[in-house]
N, C-alpha and C positions, 0 to 999 in steps of 0.2 A: 567525725566527732570523737568515735570510740577510741581511735588510735591516739588522739589528743590527750584524752583522760588517762589512757594507760601509760603515756609518756610521763605525764605528771605524778601518777603514782610512782613510776620507776625512779624519777629525779629525786621525790621526796624520800624514798628508800634510801637512795645514795646519801642524802644529806644527814638523815637521822639515824641510820644504822651505825653500829660500831665499826671500827675501822681493823683491817687486818694488814700489816705491812712488814716485809722483811727485805734485806737486801736483793736488789735486781741482779739480773745476769750480768756477769762480766764480760762473757764471750760474745753476747749479741750487742752490747755497747761497743766492743771493738769491731764489730762485723760489719757496721753500716758503711757503704760505699762512699767516696768523697763526691759531695754535692749531690747526694741521693738520700733515699730514706727506706725504712724497713717497717714492715708490719709483721709483728713477732707472736706466735703463740706457744705456749709452753706450760710445763706444771712442774711442781716441786714437791718433795715428801721431806717432812721433817721428822727426825728420829732423835731419841735421846730424852733430855728432861724437858718436855712440853709442860706447860701448866695445866693440871688436872686436879678437881677437887673444888674446895670453896676458895675465894678469892682471899688474898692474904690481908686486905685492909678491911674487908667486911665479911662476916662469918656467914651471911645469908645470901651471897652471891655465888653463883656457879661460874667457875673458871672454864673458859671454852676455847682455849688455844687449839686450833686445828692440827691435824697430822699431815696436812697437804693443802696445796692451793693450785688454783689455774691462773695463768698470767697471760694477759694480752698487753702488748707494748706497740707504741707507734713511735719511732725515733726518725729524726731528721738531722743530716748532717751538712754543715755549711763549712767548707775549708777544714779546719781542725776543729771546729766547735760542733756539739752534739747537743740537740734539745729534744724534749718530747715527753710523754706520759705513760704511766704503767698502771694497769688495772689488776689488782690482786684480788680474787673473787669480785667482789663489788666495791672495792675500796680503791680510790685512785691517788696517785701521786705524781708530782713532776719530775721530771729528770732533767739534768743539764750538767755539761763537763767539756773536758777538752782532751784529744788524743793526738798523738804523733805515731809514727810508724811502729813504735815499740812500746810506747807508755801511754797510759790513759788515766784521767782522774774524773770520776764520776761521782755526781752528787744527786741526791733525791730527797722528797720530803713533802709534807703537807701538815694540815692542822686538822685534829679530830674535833667533832662538834660536841660530842657527849662523853665525858670521861668519867670513868666509875670512882676515881679518887678526885673529888672536886676541887682539891688544891694542887693537883699535878699541872705541870706545863703541858698544853695540849698537843705539842709539836711531835712528829715522828720523822724519821729519815736518817741520813748519815752521809758519810764519805768514803770513797773506795779507791785504792791506788791499784792500778792493773800493770802488768808486765806480759807483753806477748812476744813469742818467738816463732816467726812463720817459717814452717819447714819447707813449704813451697806456696804457690800462689792460692792453693785451695785448702791445705791443710795447715792448721795453727795450734801451738801449745800455748797456754798462758797461766798466769798465777795472779792471785789478788789478795789484798789485805784490807779490812774494812772496820770502821768503828760506827756504831749506828744506835738508834733508839728505836726499837721495834715496837710494833703495836699489835693487839690481838683482841678479839671479842669477848666480852664477858656478858653472861645472861643474868641481868638482874632480876627476872622474873621466875627463874628455876624452871623454865620451860614454859611459862605461861604467855600471855598475849602482851606483846610489846616489843620494843626494839632493843638491840644489844647496846651496850656501852663499851667504852675502849680501855684496855689495860695496856700498861707500858713496861719494858724493861731494856736496861743498856747493855751493849754487847760489842765485843770485839772478837775478830777472827780472820782466817786466812783460807784460801781455795785454790783449787787448780781446775782447769778445763781443757777438753779438746774440741776443736771445731773443724768440720769439713764442709766446705760452702756455706750453705744455710743452716745446717744442722750442728746444734752443739751439745755437749754433755758436760756437766759441771758438778764438782763436789766441793762442799765448804763445811769447814768447822767454825761453830760459834761458842765462845765462853760468856756467860752472863757475868757482868761486871759486879753487881750489887748481891748476887747469890751464887753458891756453888753449883751452878747448872750448866750441863754441856749440850749442845745440838749439833746434829749433822743434817746437812742439807744435801739432797740428790735431786739435780736439776736436768731436764731435757728441754730444749728449744728449737724452734725452726722458723726461720725468715721466709715467710710466703711471698714477700715483696722486697726487692732490693734495688735501688735505683743504680743505673749505670755510673761506674767509676769514671771521673774526670781525671785523666793523667796530666 
């Protein structure tokens, strides 16, 4: 009974808490073996013009975009199609896309429950084009270009009791990655569309589980 109550509290926290969402890993999207799956654990650090201070729409909201996040992804590949989900901190989003040997198209997104700007469209997500150049069977080099609507937590209670809301900004950018077997290192640049802000992403991911390739 105790674990059921804990599970219900956790689910409600996921539903009511603000969302944090940024473009997922390009390397791990391309890393899933054909007719297999991957369980990926990783982290990302954000450097540059992250939101800090009071929220731009309401002066009494504290802007709480994080400087980093933990990511857990579950990806499944059927022939050339990939489906799955990604958990950034405690915010979940769906992932779907297509990949060939050298090119991939990844899409992700979901809807936020509680937006700080009540008139804002609650959707977050985006699209990413990926180009991969295998050096050999294990070592791969890749590049990516994305356009996205990112989400981040906003504290409406200035540290008081209550749940976070969600703020948004639009971004375009590009990146590069190196992957060796299940490990990937990724760098990405993002430029905010509506404001003169620049962000830099440093990502590391590891696929703990990867299904057998079907030749």
